[in-house]
DRENDO-1510 file (C-alpha; in Angstrom, 1 decimal, always signed):
<recs>
REC; n; res; u; v; w
REC; 1; MET; +38.2; +17.0; -58.0 .
REC; 2; ALA; +36.1; +19.9; -56.0 .
REC; 3; THR; +35.3; +19.0; -52.4 .
REC; 4; MET; +32.1; +20.3; -50.4 .
REC; 5; ASP; +33.9; +23.2; -49.0 .
REC; 6; ASP; +35.0; +24.4; -52.6 .
REC; 7; THR; +31.1; +24.1; -53.9 .
REC; 8; ARG; +30.2; +26.3; -50.4 .
REC; 9; THR; +32.5; +28.7; -50.9 .
REC; 10; ALA; +32.1; +29.0; -54.9 .
REC; 11; GLU; +27.9; +29.5; -53.9 .
REC; 12; ALA; +29.0; +32.5; -51.8 .
REC; 13; ARG; +31.4; +34.5; -54.3 .
REC; 14; LEU; +30.4; +38.0; -55.2 .
REC; 15; THR; +29.4; +39.1; -58.8 .
REC; 16; GLU; +31.3; +42.2; -59.9 .
REC; 17; ALA; +28.0; +43.9; -59.6 .
REC; 18; GLU; +28.2; +43.0; -55.8 .
REC; 19; ILE; +31.8; +44.1; -55.9 .
REC; 20; ALA; +31.2; +47.2; -57.4 .
REC; 21; ALA; +28.2; +48.0; -55.1 .
REC; 22; TYR; +30.3; +47.7; -52.0 .
REC; 23; ARG; +33.1; +49.9; -53.2 .
REC; 24; ASP; +30.1; +52.4; -54.3 .
REC; 25; THR; +28.1; +52.8; -51.5 .
REC; 26; GLY; +30.1; +50.9; -48.5 .
REC; 27; TRP; +27.9; +48.1; -48.1 .
REC; 28; ILE; +26.2; +45.0; -49.4 .
REC; 29; VAL; +24.0; +42.4; -48.8 .
REC; 30; PRO; +24.8; +39.5; -51.0 .
REC; 31; LYS; +22.6; +37.2; -52.5 .
REC; 32; TRP; +24.2; +34.2; -50.7 .
REC; 33; GLU; +22.6; +33.6; -46.9 .
REC; 34; ILE; +23.8; +31.2; -44.0 .
REC; 35; PRO; +21.6; +28.2; -43.9 .
REC; 36; GLN; +18.5; +28.4; -41.7 .
REC; 37; ASP; +19.6; +25.3; -39.7 .
REC; 38; LEU; +22.9; +27.3; -38.7 .
REC; 39; ILE; +20.7; +30.4; -37.6 .
REC; 40; ALA; +19.1; +28.5; -35.6 .
REC; 41; ARG; +22.2; +26.7; -33.5 .
REC; 42; MET; +23.2; +30.8; -33.8 .
REC; 43; ARG; +19.9; +31.3; -31.7 .
REC; 44; VAL; +20.3; +28.7; -29.5 .
REC; 45; GLU; +23.7; +29.4; -28.6 .
REC; 46; TYR; +22.9; +32.9; -28.2 .
REC; 47; ASP; +20.1; +32.0; -25.5 .
REC; 48; GLU; +22.7; +30.1; -23.6 .
REC; 49; LEU; +25.3; +32.8; -23.7 .
REC; 50; LEU; +22.5; +35.0; -21.7 .
REC; 51; GLU; +21.9; +32.3; -19.4 .
REC; 52; ARG; +25.5; +32.1; -18.4 .
REC; 53; ASN; +26.1; +35.4; -18.1 .
REC; 54; PRO; +23.2; +36.9; -15.8 .
REC; 55; GLN; +24.9; +40.1; -15.0 .
REC; 56; LEU; +25.5; +41.1; -18.3 .
REC; 57; GLU; +22.4; +43.5; -20.0 .
REC; 58; SER; +21.4; +41.6; -23.7 .
REC; 59; ASP; +22.0; +45.2; -25.5 .
REC; 60; ILE; +25.6; +44.5; -25.8 .
REC; 61; ILE; +27.9; +41.5; -25.6 .
REC; 62; LEU; +31.4; +41.9; -26.5 .
REC; 63; ALA; +34.0; +39.1; -27.9 .
REC; 64; PRO; +31.3; +36.4; -27.1 .
REC; 65; HIS; +34.1; +33.9; -28.9 .
REC; 66; GLN; +36.5; +34.3; -26.2 .
REC; 67; THR; +36.5; +31.5; -23.7 .
REC; 68; ASN; +38.9; +33.5; -21.2 .
REC; 69; GLY; +36.6; +35.7; -19.8 .
REC; 70; GLY; +36.9; +38.5; -22.7 .
REC; 71; SER; +36.4; +42.0; -23.1 .
REC; 72; MET; +33.4; +42.1; -20.3 .
REC; 73; GLY; +34.4; +39.6; -18.4 .
REC; 74; VAL; +32.0; +37.5; -20.6 .
REC; 75; ILE; +31.8; +33.7; -20.3 .
REC; 76; GLY; +32.2; +32.7; -24.1 .
REC; 77; SER; +32.1; +30.0; -26.1 .
REC; 78; GLU; +34.3; +28.4; -29.6 .
REC; 79; ALA; +31.0; +28.3; -31.4 .
REC; 80; TRP; +31.3; +31.9; -31.7 .
REC; 81; LEU; +34.6; +31.7; -33.3 .
REC; 82; ASP; +33.3; +28.8; -35.7 .
REC; 83; PHE; +30.4; +30.9; -36.4 .
REC; 84; ALA; +32.7; +33.8; -37.3 .
REC; 85; THR; +34.9; +31.8; -39.2 .
REC; 86; GLN; +32.7; +30.4; -41.9 .
REC; 87; PRO; +34.1; +29.4; -44.8 .
REC; 88; GLU; +31.5; +31.5; -47.3 .
REC; 89; LEU; +32.1; +34.3; -44.9 .
REC; 90; ILE; +35.9; +34.3; -45.2 .
REC; 91; GLU; +35.2; +34.1; -48.9 .
REC; 92; ILE; +33.3; +36.8; -49.3 .
REC; 93; ALA; +36.1; +38.9; -47.1 .
REC; 94; ARG; +38.8; +37.9; -49.5 .
REC; 95; GLN; +36.5; +39.5; -52.2 .
REC; 96; LEU; +36.2; +42.8; -50.1 .
REC; 97; ILE; +39.4; +43.6; -48.3 .
REC; 98; GLY; +41.8; +40.9; -49.9 .
REC; 99; ASP; +43.6; +37.0; -49.0 .
REC; 100; ASP; +45.2; +38.3; -45.9 .
REC; 101; ILE; +42.8; +38.7; -42.9 .
REC; 102; ILE; +42.7; +38.9; -39.4 .
REC; 103; LEU; +39.5; +38.3; -36.9 .
REC; 104; TRP; +39.9; +41.0; -34.0 .
REC; 105; GLY; +36.7; +41.2; -32.7 .
REC; 106; THR; +32.8; +40.0; -32.2 .
REC; 107; THR; +29.9; +41.3; -30.6 .
REC; 108; LEU; +26.0; +40.2; -29.9 .
REC; 109; PHE; +23.8; +43.5; -30.0 .
REC; 110; GLY; +20.7; +42.2; -28.3 .
REC; 111; LYS; +18.0; +45.1; -29.4 .
REC; 112; PRO; +15.8; +43.5; -26.7 .
REC; 113; ALA; +11.9; +44.0; -27.1 .
REC; 114; HIS; +10.4; +47.3; -26.0 .
REC; 115; ASN; +13.8; +49.0; -24.6 .
REC; 116; GLY; +16.3; +48.2; -27.2 .
REC; 117; LYS; +18.7; +51.3; -27.1 .
REC; 118; GLU; +19.1; +53.8; -29.9 .
REC; 119; THR; +22.9; +54.2; -31.3 .
REC; 120; PRO; +23.3; +58.0; -32.7 .
REC; 121; TRP; +25.1; +58.7; -36.3 .
REC; 122; HIS; +28.5; +57.2; -35.9 .
REC; 123; GLN; +31.8; +55.5; -37.6 .
REC; 124; ASP; +33.4; +52.4; -35.6 .
REC; 125; GLY; +36.7; +53.1; -36.8 .
REC; 126; GLU; +36.8; +56.3; -34.5 .
REC; 127; TYR; +38.0; +54.4; -31.6 .
REC; 128; TYR; +39.7; +51.4; -33.5 .
REC; 129; PRO; +43.6; +51.0; -32.5 .
REC; 130; ILE; +44.2; +50.0; -36.3 .
REC; 131; ARG; +46.6; +51.7; -38.6 .
REC; 132; PRO; +46.3; +52.3; -41.3 .
REC; 133; LEU; +42.6; +51.8; -40.1 .
REC; 134; GLU; +40.6; +49.3; -42.6 .
REC; 135; THR; +38.1; +46.6; -41.0 .
REC; 136; LEU; +35.1; +45.0; -42.6 .
REC; 137; THR; +32.3; +44.3; -40.4 .
REC; 138; MET; +29.7; +41.7; -40.9 .
REC; 139; TRP; +26.4; +42.4; -39.7 .
REC; 140; ILE; +24.7; +38.7; -39.2 .
REC; 141; PRO; +21.0; +39.0; -37.8 .
REC; 142; LEU; +19.7; +36.4; -35.4 .
REC; 143; ASP; +16.2; +37.9; -36.1 .
REC; 144; ASP; +14.4; +39.4; -38.9 .
REC; 145; VAL; +14.9; +43.1; -38.9 .
REC; 146; THR; +11.6; +45.2; -40.0 .
REC; 147; PRO; +11.2; +48.6; -40.5 .
REC; 148; GLU; +9.7; +48.8; -36.7 .
REC; 149; ASN; +12.5; +47.2; -34.8 .
REC; 150; GLY; +15.4; +49.5; -34.9 .
REC; 151; PRO; +17.0; +48.5; -38.2 .
REC; 152; MET; +20.5; +50.1; -38.4 .
REC; 153; LYS; +20.7; +53.1; -41.5 .
REC; 154; PHE; +23.8; +53.8; -43.7 .
REC; 155; ILE; +24.7; +56.7; -45.3 .
REC; 156; PRO; +25.9; +55.2; -48.7 .
REC; 157; GLY; +28.6; +56.2; -50.3 .
REC; 158; SER; +30.2; +58.4; -46.5 .
REC; 159; HIS; +33.1; +56.1; -46.1 .
REC; 160; LYS; +34.5; +57.1; -49.9 .
REC; 161; ALA; +36.7; +59.9; -48.2 .
REC; 162; HIS; +38.6; +57.5; -46.0 .
REC; 163; LYS; +37.6; +60.5; -43.3 .
REC; 164; LEU; +36.7; +60.2; -39.8 .
REC; 165; PHE; +34.4; +63.0; -38.8 .
REC; 166; SER; +34.6; +64.3; -35.0 .
REC; 167; HIS; +32.9; +62.2; -32.5 .
REC; 168; SER; +32.0; +62.3; -28.8 .
REC; 169; TRP; +31.2; +59.6; -26.6 .
REC; 170; LYS; +27.8; +59.2; -25.1 .
REC; 171; GLY; +26.1; +57.2; -22.8 .
REC; 172; ASP; +26.1; +53.2; -21.7 .
REC; 173; GLU; +29.8; +53.3; -20.3 .
REC; 174; GLY; +31.3; +54.9; -23.3 .
REC; 175; ARG; +30.1; +52.1; -25.5 .
REC; 176; THR; +27.9; +54.7; -27.8 .
REC; 177; ILE; +29.2; +57.4; -29.9 .
REC; 178; GLY; +27.2; +60.1; -31.6 .
REC; 179; LEU; +28.4; +61.5; -34.5 .
REC; 180; VAL; +27.6; +65.1; -33.2 .
REC; 181; THR; +30.0; +67.7; -33.9 .
REC; 182; ASP; +30.5; +67.5; -38.2 .
REC; 183; LYS; +26.3; +66.2; -38.3 .
REC; 184; ASP; +26.5; +69.1; -40.4 .
REC; 185; GLN; +28.7; +67.7; -43.4 .
REC; 186; PHE; +26.1; +64.8; -44.2 .
REC; 187; ASP; +22.5; +64.2; -45.7 .
REC; 188; GLU; +20.7; +62.4; -43.1 .
REC; 189; SER; +18.0; +62.0; -45.4 .
REC; 190; LEU; +20.2; +59.9; -47.7 .
REC; 191; ALA; +20.1; +57.6; -44.9 .
REC; 192; GLU; +19.1; +54.0; -46.2 .
REC; 193; PRO; +17.9; +51.4; -43.7 .
REC; 194; LEU; +19.0; +47.5; -43.6 .
REC; 195; ILE; +16.0; +45.9; -43.9 .
REC; 196; ILE; +17.2; +41.8; -43.9 .
REC; 197; ARG; +16.0; +38.5; -43.0 .
REC; 198; ALA; +17.7; +36.2; -40.6 .
REC; 199; GLY; +20.0; +34.5; -42.6 .
REC; 200; GLN; +21.3; +37.2; -44.7 .
REC; 201; VAL; +24.5; +39.1; -44.0 .
REC; 202; SER; +25.3; +42.7; -44.4 .
REC; 203; PHE; +29.3; +43.8; -45.0 .
REC; 204; HIS; +29.8; +47.3; -44.4 .
REC; 205; ASP; +33.1; +49.5; -44.7 .
REC; 206; VAL; +35.0; +51.1; -41.3 .
REC; 207; TYR; +34.2; +54.6; -42.6 .
REC; 208; MET; +30.5; +53.9; -43.2 .
REC; 209; ILE; +28.5; +56.4; -40.8 .
REC; 210; HIS; +25.4; +54.5; -39.7 .
REC; 211; GLY; +23.3; +54.5; -36.6 .
REC; 212; SER; +19.9; +52.9; -35.8 .
REC; 213; ASP; +16.7; +53.6; -33.7 .
REC; 214; ALA; +15.4; +52.1; -30.6 .
REC; 215; ASN; +13.4; +48.8; -30.5 .
REC; 216; ARG; +10.1; +49.2; -29.1 .
REC; 217; THR; +8.5; +46.3; -30.8 .
REC; 218; ASP; +7.5; +43.1; -29.1 .
REC; 219; LYS; +10.4; +41.2; -30.1 .
REC; 220; ARG; +14.1; +41.3; -30.1 .
REC; 221; ARG; +16.3; +42.4; -33.0 .
REC; 222; ALA; +19.9; +40.4; -32.1 .
REC; 223; ALA; +22.6; +40.3; -34.2 .
REC; 224; PHE; +26.2; +38.9; -34.4 .
REC; 225; ILE; +28.9; +41.0; -35.6 .
REC; 226; VAL; +32.1; +40.1; -36.8 .
REC; 227; ARG; +35.0; +42.1; -37.3 .
REC; 228; MET; +38.2; +41.4; -39.8 .
REC; 229; MET; +41.0; +43.6; -40.9 .
REC; 230; PRO; +43.3; +43.1; -43.7 .
REC; 231; ALA; +46.5; +42.2; -42.6 .
REC; 232; ASN; +49.1; +44.6; -43.9 .
REC; 233; SER; +47.7; +46.1; -41.2 .
REC; 234; LEU; +48.7; +46.6; -37.4 .
REC; 235; TYR; +46.5; +46.1; -34.5 .
REC; 236; ASP; +48.4; +48.3; -32.1 .
REC; 237; HIS; +47.4; +46.6; -28.6 .
REC; 238; ALA; +49.7; +49.7; -26.9 .
REC; 239; LEU; +47.5; +52.3; -28.5 .
REC; 240; GLY; +44.2; +49.7; -27.6 .
REC; 241; ALA; +45.3; +49.7; -23.9 .
REC; 242; GLU; +45.5; +54.0; -24.0 .
REC; 243; ILE; +41.9; +54.0; -25.5 .
REC; 244; GLY; +41.2; +51.5; -22.8 .
REC; 245; LYS; +41.6; +53.8; -20.0 .
REC; 246; LYS; +38.8; +56.1; -21.0 .
REC; 247; HIS; +36.6; +53.1; -22.6 .
REC; 248; PRO; +37.6; +49.8; -20.1 .
REC; 249; ALA; +34.6; +47.7; -21.1 .
REC; 250; GLN; +35.9; +47.5; -24.9 .
REC; 251; GLY; +39.3; +45.8; -23.9 .
REC; 252; TYR; +41.2; +47.0; -27.0 .
REC; 253; GLY; +44.4; +46.8; -25.4 .
REC; 254; VAL; +43.6; +42.9; -24.8 .
REC; 255; ARG; +42.2; +41.9; -27.8 .
REC; 256; PRO; +43.0; +38.4; -29.1 .
REC; 257; LEU; +44.1; +38.1; -32.9 .
REC; 258; TYR; +43.5; +35.3; -35.0 .
REC; 259; LEU; +45.1; +35.1; -38.7 .
REC; 260; VAL; +42.0; +33.6; -40.6 .
REC; 261; SER; +43.5; +33.7; -44.2 .
REC; 262; GLY; +46.8; +34.2; -45.9 .
REC; 263; GLN; +49.3; +35.6; -43.9 .
REC; 264; ASP; +50.4; +38.5; -41.9 .
REC; 265; ARG; +52.3; +41.7; -43.5 .
REC; 266; ALA; +52.5; +43.9; -40.8 .
REC; 267; GLY; +54.3; +42.4; -37.5 .
REC; 268; ASN; +51.0; +41.8; -35.3 .
REC; 269; ASN; +50.7; +40.5; -32.2 .
REC; 270; PHE; +48.9; +37.0; -32.0 .
REC; 271; SER; +50.0; +35.7; -28.5 .
REC; 272; ILE; +48.3; +38.7; -26.4 .
REC; 273; GLY; +44.7; +37.6; -25.1 .
REC; 274; HIS; +44.8; +34.0; -25.7 .
REC; 275; GLU; +45.9; +33.2; -22.4 .
REC; 276; ASN; +43.4; +30.8; -20.5 .
</recs>
């Protein structure tokens, strides 16, 4: 007999057309949506997180799912781990990167009203200590995303070559990178904005070239980001520690890993970062 969880995950399963679109463009927004009551809970949890961490700017908060200080000394909550591992999200991830999956990171981007920052063209994988490099990013808006409030923009198909362009780090304590040296290698006019409602979810490939404009509107554009990797890749904490010497706020050398589906097939270390 099918359980409630079975029914929920079945409703989230991608169609063959959605999977094909992801392979072709490098990103999709499925028909399935997160229920609005759960989005409301995430908004409340976000407000409480900001109250607990008045020392941090809301534009970027790393690892809110960690309760032991995380990458930025964030006083986080296990609620964000629950949000990140919703059965429906895991089901979609299985279809895109396989049955063996590790959760290795979460982020909250606040994009506050009036001064939500611009993010130049970049690829996330330029600075991830994952070999071979593979990551699925889930982008979950807590607020509606409009053309005016700094939507994320994708260069469709830019993931296909599995190539990392040359990057340079720029501003905000090393957290923002601009894809500057190879910018003539892609056509910026092909960019497609991610205009979605709160509750919809975008999924994109680690090699995707993307960025966003600043938010100059009167309303924030907050989003919860989840990073998952196939468990046949190795998260190299030693390499992460080396990267951390240059960009300590990222905490890549001490990121905790969570096996959320299947088996670990690369000898990943699941003890680092879990100390209380």
